[in-house]
C-alpha positions in Angstrom: 47.9 -134.4 37.4 44.5 -133.1 38.1 42.0 -135.8 37.1 38.8 -134.1 35.4 35.2 -136.0 36.5 32.4 -136.8 33.7 29.5 -135.0 34.4 26.9 -137.4 35.3 24.1 -135.4 33.7 25.8 -135.2 30.7 26.6 -138.4 30.7 23.3 -139.4 31.7 21.1 -137.4 28.5 23.9 -139.1 25.9 22.7 -142.1 26.9 19.0 -141.5 26.4 20.0 -139.4 23.2 21.9 -143.2 21.6 18.7 -145.3 22.4 16.9 -142.8 21.4 18.4 -142.5 17.8 19.2 -147.0 17.9 15.0 -147.2 18.0 14.6 -144.5 14.8 17.3 -146.1 13.4 16.0 -149.3 13.4 12.2 -148.2 13.1 13.2 -146.6 9.5 14.9 -149.9 8.3 12.1 -152.0 8.8 10.2 -149.2 7.0 11.7 -149.3 3.7 11.0 -152.2 1.4 14.3 -153.3 0.1 15.8 -152.1 -3.4 14.8 -154.1 -6.5 16.1 -154.6 -9.9 14.6 -154.7 -13.4 14.8 -153.5 -16.6 12.5 -150.7 -18.6 11.6 -150.7 -22.4 12.9 -147.8 -24.8 9.9 -145.9 -26.4 10.2 -146.0 -30.2 12.9 -144.0 -31.1 11.8 -140.2 -32.8 13.7 -138.4 -36.0 14.9 -135.7 -33.1 17.3 -139.0 -31.1 20.8 -138.6 -31.5 23.5 -140.8 -30.2 25.9 -138.7 -28.5 29.6 -140.2 -27.8 31.4 -139.5 -24.8 34.9 -140.6 -25.5 35.3 -142.3 -22.2 33.7 -144.5 -23.8 29.5 -144.9 -23.3 27.7 -143.8 -26.4 23.8 -141.5 -24.4 20.8 -141.8 -26.7 19.2 -138.1 -26.2 16.4 -136.5 -27.7 17.7 -133.1 -28.9 13.9 -131.4 -28.6 13.3 -132.1 -25.3 17.6 -132.2 -23.8 16.0 -135.7 -21.8 18.1 -138.5 -22.1 16.9 -142.1 -22.9 19.5 -144.4 -22.7 23.3 -145.5 -22.6 24.2 -147.4 -24.5 27.8 -149.4 -23.3 29.8 -149.6 -26.2 34.0 -148.8 -25.5 36.7 -145.9 -26.2 38.2 -147.6 -29.3 34.3 -147.3 -30.5 34.5 -145.5 -33.6 30.8 -145.4 -34.6 27.3 -146.9 -34.7 25.2 -147.9 -37.5 21.2 -148.6 -36.8 18.7 -150.9 -38.8 15.2 -149.6 -38.3 13.3 -152.8 -39.1 15.5 -155.0 -37.0 15.0 -152.6 -33.9 19.4 -153.2 -33.7 22.3 -151.1 -33.3 25.8 -152.0 -34.1 28.5 -151.1 -33.0 32.4 -152.6 -33.3 34.4 -152.2 -30.5 37.9 -153.6 -29.4 38.9 -154.7 -26.3 41.5 -155.6 -24.6 43.0 -158.4 -21.7 44.1 -155.7 -19.5 41.6 -152.8 -20.6 44.9 -151.3 -22.0 47.0 -153.8 -22.9 47.3 -157.7 -23.6 44.9 -159.8 -25.7 43.5 -157.8 -28.2 39.2 -158.9 -29.1 37.8 -156.9 -32.0 34.2 -157.4 -32.5 30.5 -156.2 -34.2 28.1 -156.0 -30.8 24.8 -156.5 -32.0 21.9 -153.9 -29.4 18.3 -154.1 -29.4 16.3 -150.9 -29.9 13.7 -152.4 -26.9 16.2 -152.5 -23.2 19.9 -151.8 -25.2 20.5 -155.3 -24.3 23.3 -157.0 -26.0 22.6 -159.4 -28.0 25.0 -160.6 -29.9 28.9 -160.5 -30.3 30.0 -161.3 -34.6 34.5 -162.1 -34.4 36.6 -159.6 -37.0 39.5 -159.1 -37.5 41.3 -157.0 -35.1 42.5 -153.9 -37.0 39.7 -151.6 -36.5 39.6 -148.2 -36.4 39.0 -146.7 -33.8 39.0 -142.9 -34.0 35.5 -140.7 -34.4 34.6 -141.1 -37.9 30.1 -141.4 -38.7 31.6 -142.8 -41.7 33.6 -146.2 -40.8 31.1 -148.7 -40.2 28.2 -149.2 -42.2 24.5 -150.9 -43.4 24.8 -151.2 -47.4 21.4 -150.9 -49.0 20.6 -154.4 -49.1 20.3 -153.6 -44.9 22.6 -157.7 -45.4 26.0 -156.3 -45.0 28.0 -154.3 -42.7 31.4 -152.6 -43.5 33.7 -151.9 -40.9 36.7 -149.8 -41.7 40.0 -151.3 -40.5 43.3 -149.3 -39.9 46.6 -151.0 -38.4 48.1 -148.6 -40.7 47.2 -150.8 -43.1 43.8 -150.5 -44.4 40.6 -152.6 -45.4 37.1 -153.2 -44.1 35.7 -156.2 -42.9 31.7 -157.2 -44.5 29.9 -158.4 -42.0 26.4 -160.4 -42.6 24.0 -159.4 -39.9 21.4 -161.8 -41.4 23.8 -164.8 -40.1 25.9 -162.9 -38.3 29.2 -164.0 -40.3 32.0 -162.4 -40.3 31.7 -162.7 -44.4 35.7 -161.6 -45.0 38.0 -158.2 -45.2 38.2 -156.0 -48.7 42.2 -154.8 -49.1 41.4 -151.6 -49.6 45.2 -149.6 -49.7 45.4 -145.8 -49.9 41.6 -145.4 -49.5 38.8 -144.6 -46.2 35.9 -144.5 -45.0 33.0 -146.9 -45.9 29.5 -144.5 -48.2 26.7 -146.5 -49.4 26.3 -146.1 -53.0 23.4 -147.9 -53.8 23.3 -151.3 -55.3 25.4 -153.1 -52.3 28.2 -150.7 -53.5 29.9 -147.9 -50.7 32.9 -145.6 -52.2 35.6 -144.5 -50.8 38.3 -141.0 -50.5 41.9 -141.9 -51.6 45.4 -140.3 -50.6 45.6 -139.3 -54.4 42.9 -137.4 -55.0 40.0 -139.7 -56.7 37.6 -141.8 -54.8 37.5 -145.3 -55.1 33.9 -147.9 -55.7 33.8 -151.3 -54.5 30.3 -153.2 -55.4 29.5 -156.7 -53.3 28.1 -160.2 -54.4 24.7 -161.4 -52.9 26.7 -162.9 -50.5 29.2 -160.4 -49.8 31.9 -160.6 -51.4 33.6 -158.3 -53.7 32.2 -157.4 -57.1 34.9 -155.2 -58.9 35.8 -151.8 -57.9 36.2 -148.3 -60.0 38.6 -144.9 -59.3 37.2 -141.3 -60.1 39.6 -138.9 -62.2 41.3 -136.6 -59.4 39.2 -133.9 -58.3 41.5 -132.3 -55.2 45.2 -131.8 -54.5 46.3 -133.7 -51.0 49.2 -131.0 -50.6 47.4 -127.8 -52.5 44.0 -127.9 -50.7 42.9 -131.6 -49.2 38.5 -132.4 -48.8 37.8 -133.0 -45.1 37.0 -137.1 -44.5 34.0 -135.9 -42.4 31.3 -136.4 -45.9 27.9 -136.1 -45.7 24.8 -138.2 -47.8 22.4 -136.2 -50.0 19.7 -137.3 -52.2 22.0 -137.9 -54.8 25.4 -139.0 -53.6 28.2 -137.2 -51.2 28.9 -134.3 -50.2 32.3 -133.3 -50.0 35.1 -129.4 -48.9 37.8 -128.7 -49.2 40.0 -126.8 -46.7 39.8 -123.8 -48.8 35.8 -123.9 -48.7 35.2 -125.6 -51.4 32.5 -127.9 -52.1 32.4 -130.9 -53.9 29.4 -133.4 -55.0 30.2 -137.1 -55.6 27.6 -138.7 -57.8 27.6 -142.8 -58.7 25.7 -143.7 -62.2 26.1 -147.7 -61.9 30.2 -148.2 -62.1 30.7 -144.5 -63.6 32.0 -141.4 -60.6 31.2 -138.0 -61.6 32.3 -135.0 -59.4 30.9 -131.4 -59.2 32.1 -128.2 -60.3 33.4 -126.7 -57.1 32.4 -123.6 -55.6 33.2 -121.9 -53.0 31.4 -121.0 -49.0 34.4 -118.2 -49.3 33.7 -114.6 -50.6 36.1 -112.2 -51.4 35.7 -110.2 -47.9 35.4 -113.5 -46.1 38.8 -115.2 -47.4 40.1 -111.0 -46.8 39.1 -111.8 -42.3 40.8 -115.6 -42.9 37.2 -116.6 -43.0 37.6 -121.3 -43.3 36.2 -124.3 -42.1 37.3 -126.5 -39.2 36.6 -128.4 -36.4 35.5 -132.5 -36.0 31.9 -133.4 -37.5 31.8 -129.7 -39.4 29.4 -131.0 -41.8 25.8 -131.2 -41.6 22.9 -131.8 -44.7 19.0 -131.2 -44.1 17.5 -132.7 -47.0 14.0 -131.7 -47.2 15.2 -127.4 -47.5 18.9 -128.7 -50.1 20.5 -126.9 -46.9 24.0 -127.2 -45.8 25.5 -126.7 -42.0 29.8 -125.6 -41.9 31.7 -124.8 -39.1 34.0 -122.1 -39.6 35.7 -119.9 -37.9 38.9 -116.9 -38.9 42.5 -118.3 -38.6 45.2 -119.4 -40.9 46.6 -122.3 -42.4 46.5 -125.7 -40.6 43.8 -124.6 -38.1 41.5 -126.0 -40.4 41.4 -128.3 -36.9 40.2 -125.4 -35.0 36.2 -125.6 -33.4 34.8 -122.7 -35.3 33.0 -119.5 -33.6 30.3 -119.5 -36.1 27.9 -122.2 -37.7 27.6 -121.1 -42.2 23.6 -122.3 -44.0 24.1 -123.0 -47.6 21.5 -123.3 -50.5 23.2 -126.3 -52.0 20.6 -125.4 -55.8 21.9 -121.5 -55.7 25.6 -121.9 -54.3 25.5 -119.4 -51.5 25.4 -118.3 -49.0 21.9 -117.4 -47.1 22.5 -117.8 -43.2 25.3 -117.4 -40.0 24.5 -118.6 -37.1 27.2 -117.3 -33.8 28.2 -119.5 -31.2 28.6 -118.6 -28.0 30.9 -121.5 -27.9 32.9 -122.6 -30.2 31.2 -125.8 -31.8 33.8 -128.7 -32.4 30.8 -131.4 -34.3 27.5 -130.9 -35.7 24.4 -132.7 -37.4 21.3 -132.1 -38.4 17.6 -134.4 -37.6 15.1 -135.3 -39.9 11.4 -134.2 -40.2 9.5 -131.1 -40.7 11.1 -129.6 -37.5 14.7 -130.4 -38.0 17.4 -129.4 -34.7 20.9 -128.7 -35.8 22.4 -129.5 -32.1 25.7 -128.3 -31.5 28.8 -129.5 -29.2 30.4 -127.1 -28.2 33.7 -126.4 -26.4 31.6 -125.8 -23.1 31.0 -130.0 -23.8 26.8 -129.7 -23.6 24.8 -130.5 -26.6 23.7 -127.0 -27.6 20.3 -127.6 -30.3 18.5 -124.8 -32.8 15.9 -124.2 -34.6 17.4 -124.9 -38.1 14.2 -122.5 -39.8 14.8 -119.2 -36.4 17.8 -120.2 -35.8 16.8 -119.9 -32.1 18.5 -121.6 -29.2 16.2 -123.6 -27.7 18.6 -125.4 -24.7 21.3 -127.2 -23.4 22.0 -130.0 -22.5 25.0 -130.5 -19.3 25.9 -134.3 -18.5 27.2 -135.9 -21.7 29.5 -137.7 -19.5 32.8 -136.6 -20.1 34.4 -135.7 -23.0 30.8 -135.4 -25.7 32.2 -135.5 -29.3 30.0 -137.2 -32.4 27.1 -136.7 -32.7 24.8 -139.1 -35.0 21.1 -139.4 -35.9 18.4 -143.1 -35.1 17.1 -142.4 -38.5 
């Protein structure tokens, strides 16, 4: 067997190199200041800011006007949506926790975060029943700015009432067959019910139920159900049906009125099989009285398909005035308030696409918003 001797010149060069590198490493380490941990105060929320919910849990705070991220809310994957109290500078989040993450003892709470640093400043224990689907109307602040309502489904349906001023759980209201929380004024909220009606519930000053009433039947759940994704107007709430009919509900005292429906579809649209579809498929811009609706071409039972176009509808004349073709089909939409409104769309490419409402021009696309971005909510 032959042994190969190491080259003495090569060994000496390697030794010198190691000594030089070691000295350099010691110098570099000594020259670097130790990193410190601190907090940053968030700027005042603007009308263009939105919450974008990641299906994996966290909620990103994005400025649609610039594409910048301003914060990350550490919510849970079971959080349906959040509510905002601008004057108090607080965000309310209904959250579910398990002792072993996905199993074990369950704990449901309303967590209160402040605006400044998005720190959790309080927790209010509520019944372990919150509905965890991504719906904006699964948590709502009443018009008295004191009581918060959280929708429950176990599958029994109810609403938990929380006093955010006293940081306390008030009580649970049973709402069999009825879902959502749509504030209507005078400490009241309406719900959509499976029998084709709306239900109105009013609270007293302490947050307890003070009466309820029902509307007449206005849709048939077997023939043409309405989406459980309504949007608020200055007068009430807008609903759209699977077949493209638009209804508006208003409340006067304890009387619920439903408008005569009108269709977003013309004869040619029906022949081409255009129909509403998506997740958060409806948005409204009050300043111009415009409705935005995700549309796609498909047959019956394609109501969850993403939209390939957004139709812009005039609420007063009840007609379509514009169509926005999407390069990436969209699932969720939102329109900001103010004089320079922005239309935000979550695409199937998992990016946030932002359009100018006045020109329909695509301004920017924002990537890297979590694993599975979905629900969009406005700060204002």
